[in-house]
C-alpha positions as CSV (number, residue, x, y, z in Angstrom):
1,M,4.4,-59.1,-33.1
2,K,0.8,-57.8,-32.6
3,R,0.2,-54.1,-32.3
4,N,-0.8,-54.2,-28.6
5,E,2.3,-56.3,-27.7
6,Y,4.5,-53.9,-29.6
7,R,3.1,-50.9,-27.7
8,K,3.6,-52.7,-24.3
9,S,7.1,-53.6,-25.3
10,K,7.8,-50.0,-26.4
11,R,6.4,-48.6,-23.1
12,K,8.5,-51.1,-21.1
13,S,11.6,-50.1,-23.0
14,S,10.9,-46.4,-22.5
15,K,10.4,-46.9,-18.8
16,T,13.7,-48.8,-18.6
17,R,15.5,-46.1,-20.4
18,L,13.9,-43.5,-18.1
19,V,15.0,-45.4,-15.0
20,L,18.6,-45.6,-16.4
21,K,18.6,-41.9,-17.3
22,I,17.4,-41.0,-13.8
23,G,19.9,-43.3,-12.3
24,L,22.7,-41.8,-14.4
25,A,21.6,-38.2,-13.6
26,M,21.5,-39.1,-9.9
27,T,25.0,-40.6,-10.1
28,V,26.4,-37.6,-11.9
29,A,24.7,-35.3,-9.4
30,A,26.2,-37.3,-6.5
31,L,29.7,-37.2,-8.0
32,F,29.3,-33.5,-8.6
33,A,28.2,-33.0,-5.0
34,V,31.1,-35.1,-3.7
35,G,33.5,-33.0,-6.0
36,I,32.1,-29.7,-4.7
37,Y,32.3,-31.0,-1.1
38,G,35.9,-32.1,-1.7
39,V,36.9,-28.7,-3.2
40,T,35.1,-26.9,-0.3
41,L,36.9,-29.1,2.3
42,H,40.2,-28.5,0.5
43,K,39.7,-24.7,0.6
44,K,38.5,-24.8,4.2
45,A,41.4,-26.9,5.3
46,E,43.9,-24.6,3.6
47,L,42.4,-21.5,5.3
48,A,42.3,-23.4,8.6
49,A,46.0,-24.4,8.2
50,D,46.9,-20.7,7.6
51,R,45.1,-19.7,10.8
52,A,46.8,-22.5,12.8
53,Y,50.4,-21.9,11.5
54,E,52.9,-20.6,14.0
55,A,56.6,-21.1,13.5
56,I,59.0,-21.7,16.4
57,P,61.3,-18.7,16.6
58,D,65.0,-19.2,15.8
59,R,64.7,-22.8,14.5
60,T,65.8,-24.2,11.2
61,P,63.8,-27.2,9.8
62,R,65.7,-30.4,9.9
63,K,67.2,-31.7,6.6
64,T,67.9,-35.1,5.3
65,D,71.4,-36.4,4.5
66,N,71.0,-35.1,1.0
67,E,70.4,-31.6,2.4
68,T,66.7,-31.5,1.4
69,H,63.9,-30.7,3.8
70,I,62.3,-33.7,5.3
71,Q,58.9,-34.8,3.9
72,P,56.5,-36.7,6.2
73,A,55.3,-39.0,3.4
74,K,58.8,-40.5,2.9
75,D,61.1,-39.4,5.7
76,N,61.1,-40.4,9.4
77,V,59.7,-37.5,11.4
78,S,58.7,-36.7,15.0
79,V,55.7,-34.7,16.2
80,L,55.2,-33.3,19.7
81,L,51.5,-33.2,20.8
82,I,50.9,-30.5,23.4
83,G,47.6,-30.3,25.2
84,V,47.5,-27.0,27.2
85,D,45.5,-26.5,30.4
86,D,43.3,-23.8,28.9
87,S,39.9,-23.0,27.4
88,D,37.6,-20.0,26.7
89,D,36.2,-20.3,30.3
90,R,39.7,-20.5,31.9
91,Q,41.1,-17.6,29.9
92,Q,44.7,-18.2,31.0
93,G,46.2,-17.5,27.7
94,D,48.7,-19.8,25.9
95,S,51.8,-18.2,27.3
96,N,50.6,-18.8,30.9
97,S,49.1,-22.3,30.4
98,R,50.7,-25.5,31.7
99,A,51.1,-28.4,29.3
100,D,48.5,-30.8,30.6
101,A,49.3,-33.5,28.1
102,L,52.6,-34.3,26.3
103,L,52.9,-37.0,23.7
104,V,55.7,-37.6,21.3
105,A,54.9,-39.5,18.0
106,T,57.6,-40.8,15.7
107,L,56.6,-41.9,12.3
108,N,58.5,-44.4,10.1
109,P,57.1,-44.7,6.6
110,K,59.2,-47.7,5.7
111,L,58.0,-49.8,8.7
112,K,54.6,-48.1,8.5
113,T,54.6,-47.7,12.3
114,V,54.1,-45.0,14.8
115,K,55.7,-44.9,18.3
116,L,53.5,-42.9,20.7
117,L,55.3,-41.9,23.9
118,S,53.4,-40.4,26.8
119,I,55.4,-38.0,29.0
120,P,54.0,-37.7,32.6
121,R,53.3,-34.0,33.2
122,D,55.0,-34.0,36.6
123,S,58.3,-35.5,35.3
124,Y,61.3,-33.8,36.9
125,V,63.5,-32.8,34.0
126,Y,66.0,-30.1,33.0
127,I,64.3,-27.1,31.3
128,P,66.8,-25.2,29.1
129,E,64.7,-22.0,29.1
130,V,65.3,-21.5,32.9
131,D,68.5,-23.6,33.2
132,Y,67.2,-25.7,36.1
133,K,65.1,-28.8,36.7
134,D,61.3,-28.6,37.3
135,K,58.1,-30.3,36.3
136,I,57.9,-30.6,32.5
137,T,54.4,-29.2,32.6
138,H,55.8,-25.8,33.6
139,A,58.0,-25.5,30.5
140,N,55.2,-24.0,28.5
141,A,54.4,-21.4,31.2
142,Y,58.1,-20.5,31.2
143,G,58.6,-20.0,27.5
144,G,55.7,-21.2,25.4
145,T,56.1,-23.8,22.6
146,K,59.8,-23.1,22.1
147,A,60.6,-23.9,25.7
148,T,58.5,-27.1,25.7
149,V,60.0,-28.4,22.4
150,E,63.5,-27.7,23.7
151,T,62.8,-29.4,27.0
152,V,61.5,-32.6,25.3
153,E,64.5,-32.6,22.9
154,E,66.8,-32.4,25.8
155,M,65.0,-35.1,27.7
156,L,64.7,-37.6,24.8
157,D,67.8,-36.7,22.8
158,I,65.9,-36.6,19.6
159,P,64.9,-33.7,17.2
160,I,61.3,-32.6,17.3
161,D,60.3,-31.7,13.7
162,Y,56.7,-30.6,14.2
163,Y,54.5,-29.6,17.1
164,L,50.7,-29.6,17.4
165,K,49.4,-27.6,20.3
166,T,45.7,-27.8,21.3
167,N,43.5,-26.5,24.1
168,F,40.5,-28.0,25.8
169,N,38.2,-26.5,23.2
170,A,39.9,-28.2,20.3
171,F,39.8,-31.6,22.0
172,I,36.1,-31.3,22.9
173,D,35.1,-30.0,19.5
174,V,37.0,-32.6,17.5
175,V,35.6,-35.5,19.5
176,D,32.1,-34.1,19.1
177,A,32.6,-33.5,15.4
178,L,33.6,-37.1,15.0
179,G,30.4,-38.2,16.8
180,G,32.1,-39.3,19.9
181,V,34.7,-42.0,20.6
182,E,34.3,-45.5,21.8
183,V,36.6,-46.2,24.8
184,E,36.8,-48.3,27.9
185,V,36.3,-46.3,31.1
186,P,38.2,-48.1,33.9
187,Y,36.3,-46.9,36.9
188,E,33.5,-44.6,38.2
189,R,34.8,-41.1,38.9
190,I,33.3,-37.7,39.4
191,E,35.8,-35.3,37.6
192,K,35.9,-31.5,37.2
193,D,34.8,-30.4,33.7
194,E,36.7,-28.2,31.3
195,T,35.7,-25.0,33.2
196,D,36.6,-26.5,36.7
197,A,33.2,-25.1,37.8
198,G,31.1,-28.1,36.9
199,T,31.5,-31.9,37.1
200,I,31.5,-34.9,34.9
201,H,30.3,-38.3,36.2
202,L,32.2,-41.1,34.5
203,M,30.8,-44.6,34.7
204,P,32.9,-47.8,34.1
205,G,32.6,-49.9,30.9
206,L,33.0,-49.7,27.1
207,Q,31.0,-46.8,25.8
208,T,30.9,-43.9,23.4
209,L,31.9,-40.6,25.0
210,D,31.3,-37.1,23.8
211,G,34.0,-34.4,23.9
212,R,33.4,-33.2,27.5
213,Y,33.4,-36.8,28.9
214,A,36.4,-37.9,26.8
215,L,38.4,-34.9,28.1
216,A,37.4,-35.7,31.7
217,L,38.7,-39.3,31.2
218,A,41.9,-37.9,29.6
219,R,42.5,-35.6,32.5
220,T,41.6,-37.7,35.6
221,R,44.5,-39.2,37.6
222,K,43.3,-39.1,41.2
223,L,42.4,-42.9,41.4
224,D,45.7,-44.0,39.8
225,N,48.7,-42.0,38.5
226,D,50.3,-40.1,35.6
227,I,51.4,-43.3,33.9
228,E,47.8,-44.7,33.7
229,R,46.6,-41.2,32.7
230,G,49.1,-41.2,29.8
231,K,47.8,-44.6,28.7
232,R,44.2,-43.3,28.7
233,Q,45.3,-40.4,26.6
234,Q,46.9,-42.8,24.1
235,M,43.8,-44.9,24.1
236,I,41.6,-41.9,23.3
237,I,43.9,-40.7,20.5
238,Q,43.8,-44.2,18.9
239,A,40.0,-44.2,19.2
240,M,39.9,-40.9,17.5
241,M,42.1,-42.2,14.7
242,E,39.8,-45.2,14.3
243,K,36.7,-43.0,14.1
244,A,38.3,-40.6,11.7
245,K,39.0,-43.4,9.1
246,S,35.5,-44.7,9.1
247,P,33.3,-43.9,6.1
248,A,30.7,-42.2,8.2
249,A,33.3,-39.7,9.3
250,I,33.8,-38.3,5.8
251,T,30.8,-35.9,6.1
252,K,32.1,-34.6,9.4
253,F,35.5,-33.5,8.2
254,G,34.3,-30.0,7.7
255,D,33.4,-29.7,11.4
256,V,36.7,-31.3,12.4
257,I,38.6,-28.8,10.3
258,D,36.7,-25.9,11.9
259,A,37.4,-27.2,15.4
260,L,41.1,-27.6,14.7
261,G,41.6,-24.4,12.7
262,N,40.2,-22.3,15.6
263,N,41.9,-24.0,18.5
264,I,45.3,-25.3,17.4
265,K,48.8,-24.0,16.6
266,T,51.4,-25.9,14.6
267,N,54.5,-25.3,12.6
268,M,53.2,-27.6,9.8
269,Q,52.5,-26.0,6.5
270,Y,49.4,-27.1,4.6
271,N,51.4,-29.2,2.0
272,E,53.1,-31.0,5.0
273,M,49.7,-31.8,6.4
274,L,48.7,-33.3,3.1
275,S,52.0,-35.3,3.1
276,F,50.9,-36.9,6.4
277,L,47.7,-38.0,4.7
278,E,49.8,-39.7,2.0
279,Y,51.5,-41.6,4.8
280,A,48.2,-43.1,5.9
281,K,47.2,-44.3,2.4
282,G,46.7,-48.0,2.2
283,G,45.6,-48.3,5.8
284,M,46.4,-46.7,9.1
285,P,49.9,-47.4,10.5
286,A,50.5,-49.7,13.5
287,V,50.7,-47.7,16.7
288,D,53.0,-48.8,19.5
289,T,52.4,-47.0,22.8
290,L,55.2,-46.3,25.2
291,T,55.5,-44.9,28.7
292,I,58.4,-44.0,30.9
293,E,58.7,-45.7,34.3
294,G,59.4,-43.8,37.4
295,D,58.5,-43.2,41.1
296,D,56.6,-40.7,43.2
297,D,59.0,-38.3,44.8
298,W,58.0,-36.1,47.7
299,S,61.6,-35.5,48.9
300,T,61.5,-31.8,48.3
301,G,58.1,-31.3,49.8
302,V,56.7,-30.8,46.3
303,Y,55.4,-33.8,44.3
304,Y,57.4,-34.9,41.2
305,W,57.5,-37.9,39.0
306,K,61.1,-39.1,39.2
307,L,62.0,-40.8,36.0
308,N,63.7,-44.1,35.9
309,E,67.0,-43.2,34.1
310,E,67.6,-46.8,32.8
311,D,64.1,-47.0,31.4
312,L,64.3,-43.4,30.0
313,Q,67.6,-44.4,28.2
314,Q,65.8,-47.4,26.7
315,K,63.0,-45.2,25.4
316,R,65.5,-42.8,23.9
317,L,67.2,-45.6,22.0
318,I,63.8,-46.9,20.7
319,L,62.8,-43.5,19.4
320,Q,66.3,-42.7,18.0
321,S,66.2,-46.1,16.1
322,H,62.7,-45.5,14.9
323,L,63.7,-42.1,13.5
324,G,66.8,-43.7,11.8
325,L,69.2,-41.6,13.9
326,I,71.0,-44.8,15.0
327,S,71.3,-48.3,13.6
328,P,68.1,-50.4,14.0
329,L,67.9,-52.1,17.4
330,V,66.3,-55.1,15.7
331,P,66.9,-55.5,11.9
332,D,63.9,-54.3,9.8
333,D,61.6,-54.3,12.9
334,D,62.1,-52.5,16.2
335,R,58.8,-53.8,17.7
336,S,60.4,-56.4,19.9
337,V,59.2,-57.1,23.4
338,S,62.1,-55.3,25.0
339,G,62.8,-52.9,22.2
340,L,66.5,-53.7,22.5
341,E,68.7,-56.5,21.2
342,E,70.6,-58.5,23.8
343,P,74.3,-58.3,23.1
344,A,75.7,-61.7,21.9
345,D,78.2,-62.0,24.8
346,S,76.0,-60.8,27.6
347,E,74.4,-63.0,30.3
348,P,70.6,-62.9,30.7
349,D,69.4,-60.9,33.6
350,D,67.1,-63.2,35.7
351,G,65.8,-60.2,37.6
352,S,64.6,-58.3,34.5
353,T,60.9,-57.9,33.6
354,D,59.4,-57.8,30.2
355,D,58.0,-54.4,29.1
356,T,55.1,-55.5,27.1
357,E,53.3,-52.3,26.8
358,Y,54.5,-51.6,23.3
């Protein structure tokens, strides 16, 4: 090889090594940054969980048949989501706030499914705290989280293992931290904002909503009813789950943690929260949404949502089966159209209608 060619080859080789070294250094730096970010998130999440933790008085955590505490990663569990009618501007205080949104989620790791039941806020139910029937939204005002949990347990005949209580601020901040959520707005509507002093102008169609607009969509019910309102809340929760699992959301988790830590209360310990993350490994679980049928009731001069007892009993059985409290309604899969197996010796009911919402 001639001297000049050797020098050119040498310089080319040196440049190649330099590029590889720079690439390696950048990769190491990126991994280090990711590691630091992960450690920071972990610590931030732990501190946020400590701020959010609030046990329910006089309640013993449910145990498995082996007398061990349930673990969300491997045991069937239930979670009550409570959205309270409160914000910094309203300044009602948690003990005086009504439950503006109530959703029960049951998780079954074996089936890798979630049942998400929306409870209409004006449902006329028995409230143990006061020993009489009233709107379920008032349970929180009567006795806080404990009264709300006990009322839902009484209504659905299932244990509530965990609760997650949020106010308007948390909802808005989390949606904004995720960069908004893509949802289908069913109609045009001017709705009061989170302060009740301003307004939000919703327009129909598939679009990305920020936190304030998403809250307005979740709250509105003037053009339809509580059932449709519950379905919109379920839709928004699913949209938030979809957004949270996207790669772009990773860098926003710190903001999400801040939003939650400052505006939620829960009886989940930090290790239990991590256990829920284990449940989601390998892909998000299938979510089946449920609602409870009923009718408008003005018979007392006050508006109530009168629950359909037959449909309520059906939903109870579905949730009990999903939690493993009773035998499966359908072997190895309770996601049938009706949710119930037809007894072998029964005659078909020609007047029945299929409940296809879940």
